[in-house]
N, C-alpha and C positions, 0 to 999 in steps of 0.2 A: 504494500500500500504506500502510495506517495501522497503527501498533503500538499496541494497547490496553494491553499489559503488556510490560515487560522483566523477566523473572522471573530471580531469583537463588535457587538451590536449595541446600538442605542446610546452612543455618546451624545452629549448635548451642550447647550450654550454655557453651562456652568463649568465645563472642562476647559483647561488651558490649551489653546491651539498648539503652542510650542510643545506641550507634553505628547500630544497625538503625533505631531511631526517627528519628534524624537523617537518614539516607539516604532513608527513606521520605518524610519531610516535604520534603526538598530536591528529590526527583525523583518527581513525582506518578504517573508511569508505572511506577515500579519496584514489583515485587512480591517478597515474601520467602516462601519455601516450606519448611516443615518436613517431614522424612521420618518418618512415623508407622508403627510396628510394635511389637508388644507386648514384644519382647525389650529394647527401649531406651526405650519411650515409655509404659509402663504407669503408672498413678497412683503418685505420690510418687517416681518415678525422676527423676534430675537433669534430663534433657532435657524431661520432661513438666512439671516444676515451672518450669523456665526459660521454656518457651513459654507456659505459663499466665500467667506474670508479664508476658511480652511482650504477650499478648492483652489482658489487663486494662489495660495501659498504652495500648494501641491503641484502647480504647473512647472515649477522648477525644482521640486523635490520628489524623489521616487517613492511616494507613499500610496499604497493601494486603498482606494476609496470606493464604497459601494452605496447603493440606495435601496431601501426596502419600502415599497410603495403600498400604502394602506388606504382603507375607508373609501371616501368618495373618489379619490384619484385612482385607486385600483379599479373602481367601477368604470371610470372614463376610459382607462387604457383598454379594459376588456370590451368596451364598445368601439374601440379604434381611434379614440381621441387622446392626444397627449396634452395635458394641461400646460399652459404657457410657462409657469415657473419651472416645471420639470424639464421641459424642452430646452430652456436656456441653459440648464445645468448639463443635460446630456450632450449638448453641442460644444461645450467648453473643451478645448484641446490643450494638451501639454506642449512643451516646447518641441517634443519629438513627434508631434502630430497625432498621438494617441489620445483618446478621450480621458479626461480626468476621472470620470465615473467609469470604472472598468466593468462593473457588474451591476445589474438591476434585478432585484427580487420583487416580483409581483405577488403579493400575498392574497392569492385567490381563495384561500381557505379561511380568511379572517372575517370577523363580523357576523351579524345575524340577519342582515337585510338581504333578501334575494336580489340577484342581478343577472343580466344576460352576458354570455360569453360568445362574442362574435369571432369564431375561429379564424376565418380568412383575414379579418381586419387586424387581429392580434399578430398573425403571421406576417402581414405587411409591415407592421411596426418593427418586428424583429429584423426583417430583411433590410429595413431603412437604416438600421444601425448595426452593420456587420461587425464593428469592432467592440461592441458591448455584448457581454454575456448575459442573456436573460435567464432568470431562474423562476420556476413555478413550484409551489408545494404539491407533493404527491400524497394523497390520502384516498381512502375508499370513496369518499364523497366527490372527489375531483377526478376519479379515474376516467370517466367518459370524456371530460374536457381535454385531458391530456392525450387520450387516445386519438381524438379528433385533431388536435394540434400536431401531433406526430404525423398524422396522415397528410398534412400539408407539405411535409418535407422541411419545415422550418427548423433551424438549429437553436436548441435551447438546453438548459440543464434542469435537474429536478432536485428538490430538497425533501428529505424524509425527516419530518418533525414528529418524533414519537410521542411527545407530550401534548401536541396541539396547543402550544403556548403556556402550558401549565408548569413548565420547568421541572418535569419528572423524567428521569432516565429509565429506559426500558431494561428488562432482563436480557432481551435479545434485539438485535437490529435487523431491518429488512435488507436483503441483497438488492442490487440494482434491478430495475424493472425492464428498462430498455437497453440494449447493447449500444445504441447510437446516441444515448443521452446520459451524460455524466450525472451521478447522484452524489449529493452531499448529505451531511447528517447534523441534526440539531435536536435538542431536547434535554434540559437539565444538566448540561455540561458546565463544569466548574474547574477551578484550579485544583481542587482536591480530588476530583473523580475522573479527570480527563484521561489519565493513563489506563485505568480499568476499562473505561469505555472505548478507548482506541483498541485495546485488546479484543473487545467484543466486536467492534466494527470490522477490524481486520479479518476476523473469522469468517465474515459473510462476503468478503470482496475477493475478486480474482487477484492472483499475484501481480504486483506492479500496477494496480489500478490507481488512477488519478482521482482524488476526491478532495473534499474540504470539510471543515467542522465549523459550527457557528454557535457561539455562546452569547447569552444576553442577560437574563435575570440574575444569574449567580456571579456576574461580574460587578454587581452593584455592592456598595458598602453596606454592611449590616445596620449601621446607625443612619446614614444619610439617605439610603435607598437610591443613590445616584451612581452612575457609571464611575467606577474607581480605576484609575489608570494603573495603580499598584497591583490590584487583583487581575486586571487585564494582562499585565506583564507576567505575573505568576503563571496564569493559564497558558500564555504563549510559551514561556520557558519550559513548562512541564510537558507540553505537546512536542516541543523540539527535542527534549530529553528522551521521550518515548521513541521518536524517529531515529535518533542516534543509536539508541539501545537495540532497535529492531531492524537495523540495516541488513 
């Protein structure tokens, strides 16, 4: 198993931008994902301004940034529409011509409000941004949507979230569903349990499989309930130690 990314999710405007930049430069496999939805991320809101500043700083720094799209903006993308604020960020390029946002996760399994998934329009968005890796959650509820998107021939990746956002690690993890779509893993991952979970994930993957892991809730400080860069670094370090040990 090869880890392409060690994703740290849900940093926010209370985090120091220099701390994120320093972590990203220190650990090339680390990736930092912002949660994007209009109630907190519309233009000129503090989180939007903060992340926009981080993005422009990353134009000249080799730091992996991602976006997780939720709520109403998720629904718009699934209708084939890209909200203006998001498009502005997807179009921003690094000095080497690559997009600053390298990966976009569309959280199709989030929320309780029903919405339509226009397969061909979603595939058109994916094809319009060939340098961005698009990720969709794979769950029994979303199986038909993923099957239909696969049938379009669009290139995308899948995320297996065992906990459904509850922050609980499973006893066993699912093996990849499609041979042509990379699968990553999320659900209850923490600095303390990442090595044990990597053992379990490795058992269900083909030899040499390229994947990624994504932690969120358990990277928050127990007192502040906010993204903690020290806990994020511990999680990154422990994942790297596992990789070195299991080469």
